[in-house]
Rosetta silent file (secondary structure, phi, psi, omega in degrees, C-alpha in Angstrom):
SEQUENCE: MRKTLLLLTTMTLALLLASGVTLAQDNPAQQTTIRFDPSEFMFVFPDPWNPQEEVTITGTATGFITEVLTPTGDYMYTLHLQQQGTALGSEGTEYSFNYTSNERFRFEDQANDATVLTGTAIILLNNLGSGPNFLVPSVFHVTGLPDDPVVVVSFGEGKCQG
SCORE:     score description
SCORE:     0.000 S_00000001
   1 L     0.000  -44.146 -178.444   37.566   46.880    6.014 S_00000001
   2 H   -64.629  -40.331  179.107   37.729   44.307    3.237 S_00000001
   3 H   -66.594  -38.429  178.856   37.094   41.441    5.713 S_00000001
   4 H   -65.566  -42.431  178.562   34.142   43.289    7.213 S_00000001
   5 H   -64.655  -41.330  178.429   32.640   43.883    3.766 S_00000001
   6 H   -64.476  -43.043  178.142   33.172   40.214    2.842 S_00000001
   7 H   -63.880  -43.534  178.543   31.557   39.087    6.112 S_00000001
   8 H   -63.023  -42.482  178.888   28.616   41.461    5.610 S_00000001
   9 H   -64.001  -44.136  179.701   28.134   40.239    2.016 S_00000001
  10 H   -62.790  -43.336  179.083   28.257   36.581    3.114 S_00000001
  11 H   -65.157  -39.214  178.699   25.713   37.181    5.886 S_00000001
  12 H   -64.596  -43.110  177.653   23.398   39.027    3.487 S_00000001
  13 H   -63.355  -41.785  179.028   23.574   36.148    0.976 S_00000001
  14 H   -62.294  -41.784  178.000   22.896   33.616    3.719 S_00000001
  15 H   -63.927  -42.696  178.838   19.856   35.618    4.860 S_00000001
  16 H   -63.726  -42.334  178.751   18.521   35.879    1.307 S_00000001
  17 H   -64.826  -43.126  179.557   18.948   32.150    0.729 S_00000001
  18 H   -64.356  -42.493  179.828   17.241   31.296    4.023 S_00000001
  19 H   -70.336  -29.908  176.648   14.334   33.639    3.344 S_00000001
  20 H   -64.011  -41.334  177.353   14.016   32.230   -0.181 S_00000001
  21 H   -65.308  -42.237  178.817   13.524   28.731    1.250 S_00000001
  22 H   -64.564  -43.205  179.485   10.981   30.085    3.727 S_00000001
  23 H   -65.558  -31.688  179.912    9.145   32.001    1.010 S_00000001
  24 H   -67.758  -17.404 -178.195    9.043   28.902   -1.172 S_00000001
  25 L   -93.549   14.862  179.382    7.001   27.182    1.572 S_00000001
  26 L   -58.227  -33.088 -178.853    4.062   29.607    1.375 S_00000001
  27 L  -127.602   70.926 -176.527    1.939   26.864   -0.181 S_00000001
  28 L   -70.614  166.086  178.028    3.352   23.540    1.136 S_00000001
  29 L   -61.118  141.224 -179.534    1.963   20.140    0.161 S_00000001
  30 E  -110.170  128.332 -178.573   -1.272   19.267    1.969 S_00000001
  31 E  -106.844  139.580  176.050   -1.841   15.672    3.154 S_00000001
  32 E  -128.791  139.149  176.132   -5.208   13.979    3.682 S_00000001
  33 E  -103.993  127.039 -178.736   -5.794   10.486    5.088 S_00000001
  34 E  -117.538  111.711  178.224   -8.641    8.523    3.496 S_00000001
  35 E   -85.483  142.737  174.507   -9.684    5.338    5.300 S_00000001
  36 L  -113.367  153.506 -178.773  -11.416    2.609    3.356 S_00000001
  37 L   -64.211  143.393  175.546  -13.872    0.082    4.729 S_00000001
  38 L   -57.640  142.342 -178.902  -12.404   -3.316    5.601 S_00000001
  39 E  -117.109  114.023  178.613  -12.817   -5.787    2.768 S_00000001
  40 E   -85.478  146.904  179.757  -13.421   -9.413    3.700 S_00000001
  41 E  -139.971  156.702  175.776  -12.357  -12.141    1.316 S_00000001
  42 E  -147.411  137.427 -179.497  -12.612  -15.897    0.901 S_00000001
  43 E  -148.529  140.348 -179.379  -10.973  -18.070   -1.710 S_00000001
  44 E  -120.870  134.734  177.871  -10.781  -21.863   -2.193 S_00000001
  45 E  -155.374  162.888  179.107   -8.067  -23.710   -4.124 S_00000001
  46 E   -73.306  143.994  175.066   -6.251  -27.081   -4.042 S_00000001
  47 L   -64.684  125.295 -177.492   -3.269  -27.472   -1.707 S_00000001
  48 L   -65.765  -22.799  178.583   -0.205  -27.457   -4.012 S_00000001
  49 L   -86.478  -25.564 -177.115    1.485  -30.142   -1.852 S_00000001
  50 L  -142.806   85.962 -173.800   -1.632  -32.331   -1.645 S_00000001
  51 L   -59.136  -16.671  177.170   -4.048  -31.670   -4.558 S_00000001
  52 L   -76.700  -15.780 -179.049   -6.787  -33.808   -2.917 S_00000001
  53 L   -97.439  127.509  174.239   -7.023  -31.260   -0.065 S_00000001
  54 E   -91.071  138.477  178.897   -8.895  -28.000   -0.661 S_00000001
  55 E  -112.451  130.444  178.322   -7.641  -24.944    1.207 S_00000001
  56 E  -110.634  118.205  176.552  -10.036  -22.116    2.119 S_00000001
  57 E   -94.822  131.596  171.304   -8.468  -18.706    2.774 S_00000001
  58 E  -131.926  145.990  179.835  -10.483  -16.181    4.780 S_00000001
  59 E  -179.589 -169.529 -177.147   -9.334  -12.793    5.921 S_00000001
  60 E  -137.464  138.284  171.443   -9.661   -9.054    5.826 S_00000001
  61 E  -103.440  125.193  179.109   -7.929   -6.297    3.892 S_00000001
  62 E  -131.296  168.562  175.874   -7.723   -3.059    5.868 S_00000001
  63 E   150.864 -160.283 -179.402   -5.812    0.176    5.587 S_00000001
  64 E  -155.662  167.479  178.911   -5.885    3.715    4.370 S_00000001
  65 E  -123.057  131.853  172.521   -4.733    5.943    1.538 S_00000001
  66 E   -99.568  132.935  179.413   -2.789    9.144    1.994 S_00000001
  67 E  -113.913  127.358  178.524   -3.479   11.826   -0.589 S_00000001
  68 E  -118.348  121.398  174.054   -0.984   14.643   -0.992 S_00000001
  69 E   -94.079  113.833 -177.210   -1.922   17.764   -2.945 S_00000001
  70 L   -80.413  163.698  178.219    1.349   19.318   -4.053 S_00000001
  71 L   -59.425  -21.602  178.946    1.849   23.070   -4.494 S_00000001
  72 L   -85.576   -2.316  178.485    1.689   22.504   -8.268 S_00000001
  73 L    93.533    0.068  178.133   -1.828   21.022   -7.974 S_00000001
  74 L   -79.824  152.771  174.839   -0.796   17.387   -8.606 S_00000001
  75 E  -108.195  133.848  173.819   -2.156   14.554   -6.459 S_00000001
  76 E  -125.141  140.994 -175.840    0.114   11.810   -5.161 S_00000001
  77 E  -125.505  153.295  168.782   -1.195    8.786   -3.266 S_00000001
  78 E  -134.086  123.765  176.178    0.188    6.041   -1.043 S_00000001
  79 E   -91.263  124.907  174.937   -1.850    2.924   -0.376 S_00000001
  80 E  -110.193  104.960 -171.297   -1.183    1.370    3.041 S_00000001
  81 E  -120.767  134.095  173.532   -2.713   -2.108    2.809 S_00000001
  82 E  -126.493  127.749  175.537   -2.725   -4.965    5.288 S_00000001
  83 E  -116.032  124.948  177.810   -4.116   -8.394    4.436 S_00000001
  84 E  -144.536  153.603  178.941   -4.370  -10.898    7.252 S_00000001
  85 E   170.665 -158.886 -178.206   -6.261  -14.057    7.976 S_00000001
  86 E  -133.829  167.117  173.945   -6.216  -17.810    8.172 S_00000001
  87 E  -139.190  145.682 -178.685   -6.548  -20.775    5.878 S_00000001
  88 E  -134.307  126.688  177.099   -7.954  -24.197    6.625 S_00000001
  89 E   -83.221  154.297 -178.563   -7.465  -27.330    4.580 S_00000001
  90 L   -65.975  -17.320  176.814  -10.289  -29.843    4.103 S_00000001
  91 L  -100.460   12.013  173.717   -8.104  -32.428    5.901 S_00000001
  92 L    98.232   -1.004  179.134   -7.565  -30.106    8.892 S_00000001
  93 L   -68.004  131.338 -178.446   -4.293  -28.370    7.957 S_00000001
  94 E  -111.170  141.903  179.401   -4.202  -24.849    9.432 S_00000001
  95 E  -134.269  159.552  170.214   -2.342  -21.825    8.053 S_00000001
  96 E  -136.955  159.154  176.444   -2.005  -18.157    8.933 S_00000001
  97 E  -153.165  154.748  177.101   -0.804  -15.141    6.978 S_00000001
  98 E  -151.637  117.949 -176.932   -0.151  -11.449    7.436 S_00000001
  99 E  -127.982  134.142  177.737    0.876   -9.226    4.529 S_00000001
 100 E  -125.887  139.131 -178.601    1.567   -5.474    4.557 S_00000001
 101 E  -139.688  145.176  171.205    2.141   -3.266    1.517 S_00000001
 102 E  -128.097  113.312 -177.130    2.813    0.404    0.836 S_00000001
 103 E  -117.732  125.868  175.388    2.304    1.397   -2.800 S_00000001
 104 E   -96.270  141.268  178.401    2.887    4.923   -4.152 S_00000001
 105 E  -158.378  161.247  174.012    1.025    6.065   -7.234 S_00000001
 106 E  -107.783  152.512 -179.745   -0.290    9.105   -9.098 S_00000001
 107 L  -140.828  111.780 -176.144   -3.868    9.487  -10.209 S_00000001
 108 L   -87.526  -44.861 -174.660   -4.766   12.056  -12.846 S_00000001
 109 L   -85.035  120.496 -176.433   -8.410   11.226  -13.632 S_00000001
 110 L   -90.552   20.501  177.622  -10.694   12.042  -10.693 S_00000001
 111 L   -68.911  130.377 -173.509  -13.611    9.882  -11.967 S_00000001
 112 L   -68.185  -22.085 -175.657  -15.020    7.951   -8.996 S_00000001
 113 L   -97.625    3.187 -176.923  -15.590    4.674  -10.822 S_00000001
 114 L   -80.358  143.109  169.979  -12.118    4.306  -12.345 S_00000001
 115 E   -78.214  119.639 -173.676   -9.645    1.638  -11.212 S_00000001
 116 E  -102.263  -17.802  179.238   -6.705    3.756  -10.160 S_00000001
 117 E  -153.239  133.082  170.091   -4.259    1.127   -8.980 S_00000001
 118 E  -124.385  125.155 -179.746   -3.782   -2.569   -9.559 S_00000001
 119 E  -129.306  161.086  178.409   -1.055   -4.241   -7.552 S_00000001
 120 E  -125.716  155.932  177.998    0.204   -7.764   -7.002 S_00000001
 121 E  -151.351  154.367  172.102    1.731   -9.531   -4.039 S_00000001
 122 E  -110.034  119.971 -176.783    2.964  -12.987   -3.126 S_00000001
 123 E  -104.847  132.324  177.210    1.597  -14.057    0.254 S_00000001
 124 E   -89.223  120.783  172.801    3.255  -16.749    2.355 S_00000001
 125 E   -91.350  114.873 -179.148    0.808  -19.145    4.025 S_00000001
 126 E   -87.266  119.495  177.018    2.529  -20.366    7.184 S_00000001
 127 E   -70.207  125.060 -178.141    1.611  -23.921    8.106 S_00000001
 128 L   -81.554   -5.298  175.883    0.745  -23.938   11.819 S_00000001
 129 L  -106.542 -144.600 -177.726    1.648  -27.633   12.072 S_00000001
 130 L   -98.552   -0.825 -177.509    4.688  -29.525   10.847 S_00000001
 131 L   -78.887  177.114 -177.380    3.783  -29.481    7.129 S_00000001
 132 L   -75.864  154.893  172.620    5.224  -27.263    4.409 S_00000001
 133 L   -84.229  167.084  169.773    4.337  -23.625    3.777 S_00000001
 134 E  -150.004  167.108 -174.948    3.238  -22.373    0.364 S_00000001
 135 E  -106.177  144.098  178.693    2.885  -19.145   -1.601 S_00000001
 136 E  -130.004  123.801  175.543   -0.317  -17.611   -2.957 S_00000001
 137 E   -73.263  140.177 -178.895   -0.374  -14.814   -5.570 S_00000001
 138 E  -127.474  143.965  176.131   -2.687  -11.926   -4.659 S_00000001
 139 E  -126.384  135.161  176.355   -4.065   -9.087   -6.779 S_00000001
 140 E  -128.724  144.611  179.941   -5.638   -5.931   -5.365 S_00000001
 141 E  -123.051  136.443  175.692   -7.551   -3.150   -7.120 S_00000001
 142 E  -110.545  127.929  176.611   -8.237    0.354   -5.770 S_00000001
 143 E  -131.365  172.617  170.157  -11.307    2.203   -7.076 S_00000001
 144 L    78.011   17.118  176.618  -13.448    5.134   -5.983 S_00000001
 145 L   -75.436  149.694    1.973  -10.833    7.808   -5.348 S_00000001
 146 L   -94.977  -13.272 -168.060  -10.909   10.382   -3.973 S_00000001
 147 L   -87.134  -37.082 -173.004  -14.196   10.259   -2.033 S_00000001
 148 L  -137.621   72.476 -175.393  -15.099    6.600   -1.506 S_00000001
 149 L   -68.767  141.535  177.407  -12.096    4.306   -1.955 S_00000001
 150 E  -130.261  134.711  176.079  -12.683    0.571   -2.256 S_00000001
 151 E  -116.277  123.915 -179.956   -9.972   -2.104   -2.212 S_00000001
 152 E  -114.657  131.039 -177.805  -10.834   -5.499   -3.723 S_00000001
 153 E  -115.168  138.350  173.149   -8.518   -8.480   -3.185 S_00000001
 154 E  -136.108  162.543 -175.971   -8.403  -11.729   -5.177 S_00000001
 155 E  -127.312  152.583  171.501   -6.098  -14.752   -5.083 S_00000001
 156 L   -99.410 -172.914  179.415   -4.554  -17.178   -7.551 S_00000001
 157 L   -78.419  146.660 -178.733   -3.732  -20.835   -6.946 S_00000001
 158 L   -66.234  153.015  178.649   -1.105  -21.705   -4.360 S_00000001
 159 E  -125.808  142.525  177.647    2.442  -22.667   -5.359 S_00000001
 160 E   -62.124  138.344  177.284    4.829  -24.919   -3.475 S_00000001
 161 L   -93.651  123.604  167.476    7.512  -22.983   -1.644 S_00000001
 162 L    68.477    0.000    0.000   11.017  -23.911   -2.319 S_00000001
């Protein structure tokens, strides 16, 4: 009798705990994907290995932002950004690059013109010939949330790698 009562009590507690978890999910987080228009960029700077050569970077930043509305009414975002393109030196040196980033952030103010995220990245320019590679600092800004997101990318001067 005692074992049966203990088993019945344990099963009842397990059922209550399971239903509590299910009841807590009445208003789960809602996710929305917001695509932003591709952003083309171009930047010119001296080659850090050969300052007489100018390097022109051209490429495109593409991606999307996921917006999650939590049950408490908070918004959480993740920026999925890809920057890819090529670079060409004035003396014919060719480079390529491909950079991917995932940045999580919160955004409290829903004003459309506010900069909501500023991030930085170091991009490796791969020399397509036999010359050295180099690094270029990149800065990106996200504006226009939640309705019309815009991502703007800019670059600093290249640095010799290694």
